[in-house]
C-alpha positions in Angstrom: -0.2 0.6 0.1 3.1 2.3 -0.4 4.2 5.0 2.6 5.7 2.6 4.5 2.4 1.3 6.2 1.1 -2.3 5.0 -2.4 -2.0 5.8 -4.5 1.4 6.7 -5.3 3.1 9.9 -8.9 2.9 12.0 -9.3 6.2 14.5 -12.2 5.5 16.7 -13.7 9.0 18.3 -12.1 10.8 15.0 -15.1 13.2 15.3 -14.4 14.3 18.8 -12.0 17.4 19.8 -8.5 15.2 18.2 -8.9 13.7 15.9 -9.3 16.2 13.4 -5.8 17.2 13.9 -4.5 13.7 13.9 -6.4 12.3 10.6 -4.5 15.6 9.2 -1.5 15.1 10.5 -2.0 11.1 9.3 -3.1 12.6 5.8 0.3 14.8 5.5 2.7 11.7 6.3 0.8 8.9 4.0 -1.1 10.4 1.8 -1.8 7.6 -0.2 -3.1 5.1 2.7 -6.2 3.9 3.6 -7.6 5.9 7.1 -10.5 5.9 8.3 -12.5 7.3 10.8 -15.0 5.2 13.6 -17.6 7.4 16.1 -21.1 7.8 17.4 -21.6 11.3 16.3 -22.2 12.8 19.6 -20.0 16.4 18.5 -20.2 16.1 14.8 -21.7 19.5 14.6 -19.6 20.9 16.8 -17.8 22.5 14.5 -15.2 25.9 14.9 -15.7 27.9 12.5 -15.1 28.5 9.6 -13.9 25.3 8.4 -15.1 22.3 6.2 -15.8 18.9 7.1 -11.8 17.8 9.0 -13.5 13.9 7.6 -12.7 14.2 4.1 -9.6 13.4 4.2 -10.9 10.0 5.0 -11.2 7.2 2.9 -14.3 6.3 5.1 -16.2 7.5 8.0 -18.0 5.0 9.7 -20.3 6.3 12.8 -21.6 3.8 15.2 -20.9 3.2 18.8 -17.7 1.6 20.5 -20.5 -0.5 22.4 -22.0 -2.3 19.3 -18.7 -2.6 16.3 -19.2 -5.5 14.5 -16.1 -7.4 12.9 -15.9 -6.5 9.7 -14.4 -2.9 10.7 -11.1 -4.7 10.6 -11.0 -5.8 7.2 -7.7 -3.8 5.7 -6.6 -2.1 9.4 -2.9 -2.7 10.9 -3.2 -0.5 13.3 -6.6 1.7 15.5 -5.3 4.2 17.1 -8.4 4.3 19.7 -9.4 7.9 21.2 -12.8 7.4 21.3 -13.7 7.6 24.9 -16.9 9.8 27.7 -14.1 12.5 27.5 -13.7 14.4 31.0 -14.9 14.6 35.0 -18.1 16.3 34.6 -19.2 13.9 31.7 -18.2 11.1 33.7 -19.2 12.1 37.2 -23.0 13.5 35.0 -22.3 9.7 33.3 -21.0 7.2 34.8 -22.6 4.4 33.9 -22.3 4.9 30.5 -19.0 6.3 30.5 -17.7 3.2 32.6 -19.2 0.8 30.1 -17.7 2.9 26.9 -14.7 3.7 28.4 -13.4 0.5 29.6 -16.0 -2.9 29.3 -16.7 -2.0 25.6 -13.5 -1.0 25.1 -11.6 -4.4 25.6 -14.6 -6.2 23.8 -12.6 -4.1 21.1 -9.4 -4.6 21.7 -9.7 -8.1 22.1 -12.3 -8.1 18.9 -9.2 -6.1 17.4 -6.5 -8.7 18.6 -9.0 -10.9 17.2 -8.9 -9.5 13.8 -5.4 -9.7 13.5 -4.2 -5.6 13.8 -0.9 -5.5 14.8 -0.3 -2.0 16.4 -3.2 -0.3 19.0 -3.2 2.8 20.3 -4.6 3.6 23.3 -5.0 7.9 24.1 -4.7 8.0 28.0 -3.9 10.0 30.6 -2.0 11.6 33.3 -5.3 12.0 35.3 -4.5 8.8 36.4 -2.2 9.7 38.7 -4.6 11.9 40.3 -3.5 13.4 44.0 -0.4 13.2 42.9 1.7 16.2 44.8 4.5 18.3 43.4 6.8 15.4 42.9 6.9 14.6 38.4 5.4 11.2 38.7 6.5 9.1 36.9 5.2 5.1 34.5 6.4 3.2 37.8 4.8 5.4 40.3 1.7 4.5 42.2 -1.4 5.6 40.3 -4.4 7.3 42.0 -7.2 8.4 40.3 -9.9 10.2 41.6 -12.5 10.1 39.0 -14.1 8.2 37.0 -13.1 8.7 33.8 -9.6 8.4 35.6 -10.2 5.1 36.6 -11.4 3.8 33.0 -8.5 4.7 31.7 -6.4 2.5 34.6 -8.7 -0.2 33.8 -8.8 -0.2 30.3 -4.7 -0.3 30.4 -4.2 -3.3 32.7 -7.1 -5.1 30.6 -5.1 -4.4 27.5 -2.1 -5.4 28.7 -3.1 -8.5 29.5 -4.3 -9.3 25.8 -1.1 -7.7 24.5 1.7 -10.1 22.8 4.0 -10.4 20.0 1.7 -10.6 17.1 -0.5 -7.3 19.0 1.5 -4.5 20.3 -0.1 -1.8 22.7 1.1 1.6 23.2 -0.7 3.8 26.3 0.3 7.2 26.1 -0.7 9.2 29.2 -1.3 11.8 28.1 -1.2 15.3 29.5 -4.5 18.4 29.4 -4.8 18.9 25.1 -4.5 22.5 24.6 -4.8 24.2 21.5 -7.0 24.9 18.6 -8.2 22.7 16.3 -11.7 21.8 13.9 -14.0 20.7 16.7 -12.3 23.3 19.6 -13.6 22.8 23.4 -13.7 24.8 25.8 -14.0 22.7 28.9 -9.7 22.5 28.6 -8.5 24.5 31.3 -6.1 27.2 29.2 -8.4 26.8 26.4 -10.9 28.5 28.6 -8.5 31.0 29.8 -7.8 32.3 26.7 -11.3 32.5 25.4 -12.4 34.2 28.5 -9.4 36.6 28.3 -10.4 37.4 24.3 -13.8 37.9 25.8 -14.1 39.6 29.2 -10.2 40.4 29.4 -10.8 38.2 32.7 -10.1 35.6 33.5 -12.1 33.9 36.7 -10.1 30.6 38.9 -12.8 29.2 40.4 -9.8 27.2 42.9 -7.1 28.8 44.7 -4.9 28.4 41.5 -2.2 25.8 42.9 -2.8 22.2 41.6 -0.3 21.3 38.7 -1.5 20.0 35.1 1.1 19.1 32.8 -0.2 20.3 29.7 0.4 19.4 25.7 -0.8 20.9 22.5 -3.1 19.0 20.6 -0.9 19.0 17.2 1.5 17.3 19.3 -0.6 14.8 21.0 -1.1 13.9 16.9 2.3 13.2 17.0 2.9 11.6 19.7 0.3 8.9 17.9 2.5 8.8 14.6 5.4 8.0 16.4 3.6 5.2 18.4 2.1 3.2 15.2 6.1 2.5 14.4 7.5 2.9 17.8 10.9 0.4 16.8 11.6 -1.2 20.8 10.5 -4.3 21.5 7.7 -3.8 23.9 4.9 -5.5 23.3 2.7 -3.2 26.1 4.2 0.1 26.5 2.3 3.0 29.4 4.7 6.2 29.1 3.6 9.3 29.9 3.7 11.9 26.5 4.1 15.3 27.3 6.5 18.0 27.9 8.1 18.5 30.9 8.1 22.8 30.2 4.7 21.8 30.5 4.0 21.2 33.6 2.0 24.5 35.5 0.2 25.1 38.4 -3.1 26.1 37.6 -2.4 30.0 38.7 0.6 30.3 36.8 -1.1 29.9 33.2 -3.4 31.9 34.1 -0.5 34.1 34.8 0.6 33.4 31.2 -2.2 33.9 29.5 -2.5 37.7 30.9 0.7 38.8 30.0 0.4 37.6 26.3 -3.2 38.5 26.4 -2.8 42.6 27.1 -5.4 43.8 29.7 -5.9 40.4 30.8 -7.3 40.3 34.6 -7.0 37.3 36.7 -9.6 37.1 39.7 -8.2 33.3 41.6 -10.4 32.3 44.2 -8.1 31.5 47.5 -10.4 30.7 49.2 -12.4 27.5 47.4 -11.6 24.2 48.8 -7.8 22.6 47.2 -8.2 20.2 44.1 -7.8 17.7 44.6 -6.8 16.5 40.7 -3.2 17.5 41.3 -0.3 16.4 39.6 3.5 17.4 37.9 4.6 14.4 35.3 8.1 12.7 34.2 8.3 13.1 30.5 11.7 11.7 30.5 11.2 8.0 29.2 9.6 9.4 26.5 12.0 12.1 25.6 14.0 8.8 25.5 12.6 7.1 23.3 11.5 9.0 21.1 13.3 11.2 18.3 14.1 14.7 20.3 11.6 16.9 17.8 8.5 15.3 18.3 7.3 17.0 20.5 7.9 20.9 19.3 4.5 23.2 20.0 4.7 25.3 23.3 2.3 26.3 25.6 2.8 29.8 24.7 2.6 28.2 20.5 -0.9 26.7 21.8 -1.8 30.3 23.5 -1.5 32.8 20.7 -3.1 29.9 18.1 -6.1 30.3 20.7 -6.1 33.9 20.5 -5.7 34.2 17.2 -8.0 32.2 15.8 -10.5 33.1 18.4 -10.2 36.6 17.3 -11.1 35.5 13.9 -14.3 34.6 14.6 -16.8 37.7 14.9 -18.9 38.0 18.3 -22.2 37.1 16.8 -20.2 33.8 15.7 -19.6 32.8 18.6 -21.4 34.1 21.7 -22.5 32.8 24.5 -24.8 29.9 23.5 -22.1 29.0 20.8 -19.4 29.4 23.5 -21.1 26.4 25.3 -22.4 24.5 22.3 -18.7 23.5 23.2 -18.7 22.2 25.7 -18.8 19.0 26.2 -21.9 17.8 28.7 -23.3 21.2 28.1 -23.9 19.8 24.5 -24.6 16.0 25.6 -27.8 17.3 28.2 -28.8 19.1 25.8 -29.2 16.0 23.2 -30.4 13.9 25.9 -32.8 16.8 26.5 -34.1 16.4 23.1 -34.9 13.3 23.2 -31.7 12.4 20.6 -30.1 10.2 23.6 -30.9 7.5 26.1 -30.0 7.5 29.5 -26.9 5.5 28.3 -26.0 7.5 25.7 -26.8 5.7 22.8 -29.2 7.3 19.9 -32.6 7.4 20.4 -34.8 5.5 17.2 
């Protein structure tokens, strides 16, 4: 098939926030490859204007739920990039049952089906949130996991099941990603940096709802795509690898992140709820293993790059287009609740028939 790939690539959850960038980067690197997407379509309409539908770069788009995938989906597929998941803590808290089902149980079944279909590479978008209340010392891959939320628990559980089924014929890579940030064709504003930049542009004020002390690692969404692509052809022989994916210089305390945005976007005030209860979800992460294993220029985008990219794109959009209602549609929990209230989704987050 050319382009250095034996077969094709299937990307689950490709119609979310990260997927459009992954598709674009893969298509640029492998112009002749067979690349397809699988997504239930919850957020297909949440395009960040102005844009074209990113799925036109795919050979095929499947509109299917990860909970009911037929084995034929893997025909001609060599690599699976598994992004599909209920995507954050607020949704996990509101829909704990579907989160556990989609992110864990059904994802295990999906991975086993991929293995049975002789898929060679399975790449899972895990999360640094599995370190939970990590304190001030940077967490390595060998440190204790302390998941505090339904979302984080689901990531830990799937990692453990994937390790059990990995072998020489089924190579598994779990990328424990830092918190995503940056502009995509389906930008979310329920991510900390994206939210801060939006507040700075629209209100000239950033409101930090915690005391600002928690630590978070961050990663530009283009670097997430680069890490996923690296995992496709990683050269080490380990059949299972769980690795922190990010940069050591991108660990921030929330208050420092807010102040960085205010420094770059002039006339922005930062308001911190200093008397608020501390957020237990605080973790610094050590990305030294990734730096050793991947080529030195794999991750090349700074947090300043993400801020500038967000700022320039938000400014391009007419304020009437990106009004309050539209901004809420780029908040995943709000959008899911809207679909459910309108009778389009049931309580299990399945499309109503």
